[in-house]
N, C-alpha and C positions, 0 to 999 in steps of 0.2 A: 504494500500500500504506500502511496506517495504522500508524504507529509505536506500539509497545506501551509503556505507561508503565512505567518501571523502578521497582523498589522503593527505598525510602529507609530510612535508619537514623537514629534519634534517640538520642544519647548523653545519658543523664540525669546531672545534677549530683550531687555527693556529698550535699548536704543538700536534701531536698525538703520544705520547710516552708511555712508560710503565705505567706511572702514570695515563694516560687518558684511558687506555684500559678497566678497569672495569666500569668507568663512561659511556664510549661509548657503551659497552654491555648493560648496564642498560637502556640507552636512546633508543637503538634499540628494546629491549624487550618490552618497554612501547608503542612502535608504531606498534607492530606486529598485523596483521589482516587487514591492509589496505594498499593501494598503498603507496609506499615510494619513495621520491625523495631526493637524497643527494646533498647538496650544499657544495662542497669542494673548493670553490674559494678562501677562506682565508687561506688554509693549506700551511704552510711553511716547515714542517717536518712531516714525517710519519715513525713510527717504525714498525718493522715486526709484532709485536703482534697486533697492531691496524689494519694492513692490513689483518691479519688472521680473526679478529673479523668482519671486513667488508665483507670478502668473505664468512664467515660462515653465516652472515645475508643474503647475496644474495642467498645462497642455501636454507635457511629457507623460504624466500619469494617465491622462486621457488616452493618448496614443498607445500606451502600454496596457490599456484596459484595466487599470487599477484604481481603486477608490482614493480620492484626495479630498479631505474635508478639513474645516476649521472647527475643532471641538469647543474651543473657548476663545473669545476675542474681547479685548478691552475696548472701552468707548473710544479711546484715542486711536487705536488701530482701525476700528471700523470707520470713524469719521475721516481719518487721513486717507484711507483707501477710496472713500467716496469723493474726497476733494481732488484726488489725482485721476478720477474718472474710472475707477475699477469697481465693478459690482461683484461682490463676493457672496451675495445672498444665496445663490444657488449652491454654494460650497459650504454653507453653515450647517452644522449638525441640526437635525430637526428640533432638538430641545431648545436651541437658542435663537431660532428664526423668529422674527418679529411679526 
């Protein structure tokens, strides 16, 4: 019997700025191939580059036919994503959708 790959959770740092973008990309790449849940509950600031990295990851997971969701998001994270024109509502866990 083949073991099913279990989902993973990535806890985002409080500040997702230019300096964090490469580290975020590397963390995401290391988790590729399994379901991924993002915990953005501690995020205080999000830069446009990290928003792009996250949305690129979402597309990658979609192409890999793997689930990609945000299990928890801070108000700052959600508002910043809206300000930069990124709609993550379809990626939110059902429990936190408004």
